[in-house]
N, CA, C and O of each residue as an XYZ file, in Angstrom:
340
protein
N       1.012      0.998    -17.042
C       0.668      1.552    -15.454
C       0.880     -0.605    -14.815
O       0.848     -1.594    -15.548
N       1.010     -0.567    -13.761
C       1.079     -1.564    -12.697
C       0.089     -1.938    -11.453
O       0.160     -1.231    -10.448
N      -0.624     -2.781    -11.483
C      -1.510     -2.975    -10.500
C      -1.111     -4.410    -10.136
O      -0.354     -5.206    -10.691
N      -2.228     -4.527     -8.487
C      -2.348     -5.795     -7.380
C      -2.785     -5.941     -6.977
O      -2.384     -5.326     -5.989
N      -4.110     -6.662     -6.540
C      -4.291     -6.970     -5.714
C      -3.934     -8.277     -4.155
O      -3.937     -9.483     -4.400
N      -3.559     -7.559     -2.129
C      -3.256     -8.653     -1.751
C      -4.516     -8.463     -0.374
O      -4.996     -7.400      0.021
N      -4.812     -9.880      0.144
C      -5.953     -9.865      1.375
C      -4.726     -9.499      2.666
O      -3.657    -10.045      2.939
N      -5.278     -8.605      3.127
C      -4.270     -7.943      4.369
C      -4.375     -9.103      5.489
O      -5.437     -9.689      5.699
N      -2.893     -9.453      6.358
C      -3.155    -10.413      7.408
C      -3.242    -10.259      8.072
O      -3.582    -11.178      8.818
N      -3.091     -9.228      8.494
C      -2.168     -8.724      9.817
C      -4.065     -8.481     10.318
O      -5.079     -8.041      9.776
N      -3.688     -9.067     11.630
C      -5.771     -8.955     12.418
C      -6.334     -7.535     12.433
O      -7.481     -7.117     12.272
N      -4.630     -6.637     12.791
C      -5.956     -5.395     12.961
C      -4.946     -4.187     11.695
O      -4.637     -3.051     12.055
N      -4.667     -4.605     10.613
C      -4.989     -4.710      9.170
C      -3.999     -2.903      8.881
O      -3.029     -2.762      9.626
N      -4.174     -2.188      8.280
C      -2.839     -1.153      7.802
C      -2.925     -0.143      9.240
O      -3.028      1.081      9.155
N      -2.865     -0.864     10.513
C      -2.525      0.547     11.639
C      -1.061      1.335     11.187
O      -0.208      1.091     10.334
N      -1.280      2.687     12.485
C      -0.528      2.586     12.452
C       1.756      2.843     12.401
O       2.636      3.657     12.122
N       1.498      1.284     12.960
C       3.676      0.467     12.646
C       3.580      0.511     11.062
O       4.321      1.387     10.618
N       2.752     -0.309      9.896
C       2.913     -0.911      9.223
C       2.878      0.196      8.173
O       3.734      0.229      7.289
N       1.660      1.327      8.274
C       1.179      2.399      8.048
C       2.539      3.577      7.937
O       2.340      4.558      7.220
N       3.481      3.490      8.434
C       4.567      4.249      8.890
C       5.866      3.634      8.024
O       6.490      4.298      7.196
N       6.192      2.060      8.417
C       6.777      1.407      7.394
C       6.437      1.887      5.498
O       7.364      2.306      4.805
N       5.489      1.778      5.124
C       4.447      1.575      4.167
C       5.037      2.829      3.671
O       5.963      2.653      2.879
N       4.865      3.522      3.821
C       4.715      5.659      2.731
C       6.575      5.605      3.601
O       7.277      6.466      3.071
N       7.129      5.032      4.401
C       8.800      4.950      3.762
C       9.554      3.515      2.744
O      10.335      3.044      1.916
N       9.211      3.490      3.055
C       9.283      2.147      1.990
C       8.652      3.021      0.464
O       9.488      3.595     -0.234
N       7.498      3.046      0.146
C       6.257      4.105     -1.156
C       7.699      5.223     -1.956
O       8.067      5.564     -3.080
N       8.324      5.550      0.295
C       9.234      6.915     -0.526
C      10.140      6.630     -2.171
O      10.190      7.148     -3.286
N      11.004      4.984     -1.108
C      11.733      5.109     -1.749
C      11.014      5.428     -3.585
O      11.750      6.317     -4.014
N      10.591      5.287     -4.040
C       9.978      5.660     -5.792
C       9.902      6.008     -6.508
O      11.097      6.296     -6.447
N       9.509      6.544     -7.750
C       9.928      7.615     -7.873
C       8.299      7.266     -8.195
O       7.448      8.009     -7.706
N       7.977      6.355     -8.856
C       6.978      6.316     -9.179
C       5.374      7.126     -7.934
O       5.672      7.877     -7.005
N       4.498      6.907     -8.106
C       3.098      7.239     -7.499
C       2.850      5.891     -7.537
O       2.859      5.097     -8.478
N       2.549      5.713     -5.962
C       1.215      4.607     -5.507
C       0.658      4.502     -5.296
O       0.806      4.961     -4.163
N      -0.824      3.999     -5.348
C      -2.322      4.773     -4.286
C      -2.167      2.996     -3.944
O      -1.741      1.908     -4.330
N      -2.874      3.736     -2.929
C      -3.629      1.554     -2.574
C      -5.480      1.937     -2.084
O      -5.923      2.845     -1.381
N      -6.302      0.635     -2.925
C      -7.393      1.277     -2.936
C      -8.029      0.088     -1.964
O      -7.652     -1.078     -1.851
N      -9.405      0.958     -1.126
C     -10.041     -0.646     -0.483
C     -11.150     -0.080     -0.302
O     -11.197      1.117     -0.588
N     -12.386     -0.746      0.223
C     -13.839     -0.399      0.060
C     -13.664      1.086     -0.450
O     -13.125      1.832      0.367
N     -13.974      1.565     -1.490
C     -14.318      3.613     -2.003
C     -13.536      3.940     -1.548
O     -13.952      4.993     -1.065
N     -12.145      3.807     -1.161
C     -10.711      5.101     -0.348
C     -10.223      4.551     -1.475
O     -10.164      3.543     -2.179
N      -9.821      5.944     -1.292
C      -8.530      5.357     -2.600
C      -7.320      6.500     -1.599
O      -7.585      7.701     -1.558
N      -5.555      5.740     -0.572
C      -4.997      7.048     -0.610
C      -3.232      6.484     -1.145
O      -2.613      5.420     -1.164
N      -2.984      7.853     -1.503
C      -1.303      7.849     -1.559
C      -0.680      7.162     -1.152
O      -1.394      6.850     -0.199
N       0.335      6.461     -1.028
C       1.563      5.618     -0.122
C       2.307      5.962      0.410
O       3.127      5.321      1.067
N       2.126      8.149      0.120
C       3.251      8.065      0.556
C       2.830      9.653      2.180
O       3.477     10.577      2.673
N       1.159      8.953      2.407
C       0.432      9.669      2.592
C      -0.416      8.819      4.120
O      -1.407      8.092      4.188
N       0.611      9.385      5.251
C       0.260      8.189      6.946
C      -0.497      9.100      6.760
O      -0.240      9.350      5.583
N      -1.002      9.565      6.956
C      -3.200      9.930      7.894
C      -3.673      9.547      6.857
O      -4.833      9.327      7.205
N      -3.589      9.198      5.363
C      -4.901      8.953      4.409
C      -4.461      6.904      4.454
O      -4.841      6.050      3.653
N      -4.217      6.856      4.795
C      -3.482      5.206      4.493
C      -4.122      4.909      6.102
O      -4.695      3.842      6.323
N      -3.954      6.030      7.263
C      -4.313      5.118      8.514
C      -6.188      5.866      8.870
O      -6.692      5.912      9.992
N      -6.929      6.397      7.442
C      -7.807      6.819      7.631
C      -8.510      5.744      6.638
O      -9.550      5.277      7.101
N      -8.199      5.354      5.587
C      -8.881      4.072      4.995
C      -9.386      3.133      6.011
O     -10.413      2.545      5.671
N      -8.895      2.837      7.228
C      -9.728      2.005      8.025
C      -9.255      0.914      7.330
O      -9.897      0.986      6.282
N      -8.409     -0.225      7.231
C      -8.262     -1.461      6.258
C      -7.913     -1.838      7.209
O      -7.205     -1.100      7.894
N      -8.272     -3.228      7.699
C      -8.574     -4.312      8.159
C      -8.217     -5.509      7.645
O      -7.844     -5.622      6.477
N      -8.298     -6.476      8.452
C      -7.637     -7.678      8.836
C      -8.614     -8.215      7.782
O      -9.702     -7.645      7.858
N      -8.500     -9.671      6.276
C      -9.523    -10.249      5.743
C     -10.078     -9.134      4.494
O     -10.760     -9.598      3.580
N      -9.687     -7.407      4.525
C      -9.599     -7.024      3.246
C      -9.308     -7.255      2.496
O      -9.083     -8.465      2.521
N      -9.045     -6.752      1.404
C      -8.782     -6.646      0.344
C      -8.160     -5.572     -0.559
O      -9.105     -4.877     -0.931
N      -7.020     -5.107     -1.089
C      -6.950     -3.674     -1.316
C      -6.197     -4.097     -1.959
O      -5.751     -5.230     -1.779
N      -5.632     -2.919     -3.394
C      -5.802     -2.928     -4.302
C      -4.890     -1.961     -5.333
O      -5.392     -1.387     -6.299
N      -3.887     -1.900     -5.078
C      -1.889     -0.882     -5.494
C      -2.412     -1.636     -6.463
O      -3.090     -2.625     -6.743
N      -1.494     -0.284     -7.037
C      -1.238      0.616     -8.550
C      -0.397      1.163     -8.097
O      -0.040      1.438     -6.951
N      -0.061      1.331     -9.040
C       1.464      1.833     -9.342
C       1.681      2.366    -10.344
O       1.918      1.631    -11.303
N       1.694      3.917    -10.566
C       2.265      3.691    -12.653
C       3.512      5.130    -12.268
O       3.405      5.881    -11.298
N       4.328      5.175    -13.046
C       5.233      5.692    -12.961
C       6.912      5.005    -14.099
O       6.919      3.876    -14.591
N       8.617      6.453    -14.327
C       8.992      5.422    -14.941
C       9.601      3.961    -13.995
O      10.340      3.164    -14.573
N       9.258      3.766    -12.731
C      10.553      3.172    -12.832
C       9.131      1.747    -11.724
O       9.364      0.812    -10.957
N       7.917      2.306    -12.219
C       6.329      1.298    -12.327
C       7.152     -0.375    -11.839
O       6.438     -0.967    -11.030
N       8.370     -1.100    -12.174
C       7.973     -2.373    -12.509
C       8.312     -2.866    -11.562
O       7.973     -4.026    -11.329
N       9.207     -2.054    -10.575
C      10.216     -1.674     -9.643
C       9.513     -1.645     -8.283
O       9.524     -2.371     -7.289
N       9.093     -0.874     -8.526
C       8.179      0.185     -7.248
C       6.842     -1.550     -7.183
O       6.861     -2.369     -6.264
N       6.262     -1.590     -7.932
C       5.499     -2.575     -8.057
C       5.789     -3.857     -7.235
O       4.857     -4.440     -6.681
N       7.336     -4.403     -7.128
C       7.607     -5.908     -6.965
C       8.230     -5.714     -5.428
O       7.944     -6.592     -4.614
N       8.891     -4.839     -5.088
C       8.872     -3.671     -3.965
C       7.419     -3.461     -3.383
O       7.031     -4.194     -2.473
N       6.796     -2.692     -3.784
C       5.441     -2.726     -3.009
C       4.591     -4.283     -1.712
O       4.177     -4.550     -0.583
N       4.906     -4.893     -3.390
C       4.335     -6.506     -2.787
C       4.978     -7.932     -2.130
O       4.674     -9.037     -1.680
N       6.239     -6.922     -2.471
C       7.095     -7.358     -1.402
C       7.031     -7.064     -0.127
O       6.953     -8.038      0.621
N       7.045     -5.332      0.676
C       6.351     -5.150      1.489
C       5.286     -5.754      2.549
O       5.205     -6.107      3.726
N       4.430     -5.630      1.219
C       2.914     -5.757      1.634
C       2.572     -7.825      2.334
O       1.798     -7.994      3.277
N       3.239     -8.966      1.703
C       3.751    -10.247      2.423
C       4.168    -10.493      2.998
O       3.758    -11.392      3.732
N       5.819     -9.670      3.228
C       6.510     -9.416      5.123
C       5.526     -8.170      6.023
O       5.589     -7.793      7.194
N       5.012     -7.940      5.363
C       4.633     -7.013      6.772
C       3.238     -6.967      7.544
O       3.010     -6.646      8.710
N       1.818     -7.658      5.882
C       0.968     -6.927      6.199
C       0.014     -8.361      5.747
O      -1.214     -8.338      5.834
């Protein structure tokens, strides 16, 4: 398993547009990707679960990646967060 923490820089947080893009990115990988923030956890492939977490700008999220392509997936998801959130 690989994991990393990321501080959300987008003032609005994880809202519809970036959540949709995150779901598309996560579906490129075979590994299970979960996002955790403020005691709530959601799979990165579940749009409504991600939006329901209520992640706002300034929150720190923990991303966990587990599976056969976890190194590639973790790097890809980290790059996504840096570019979009």
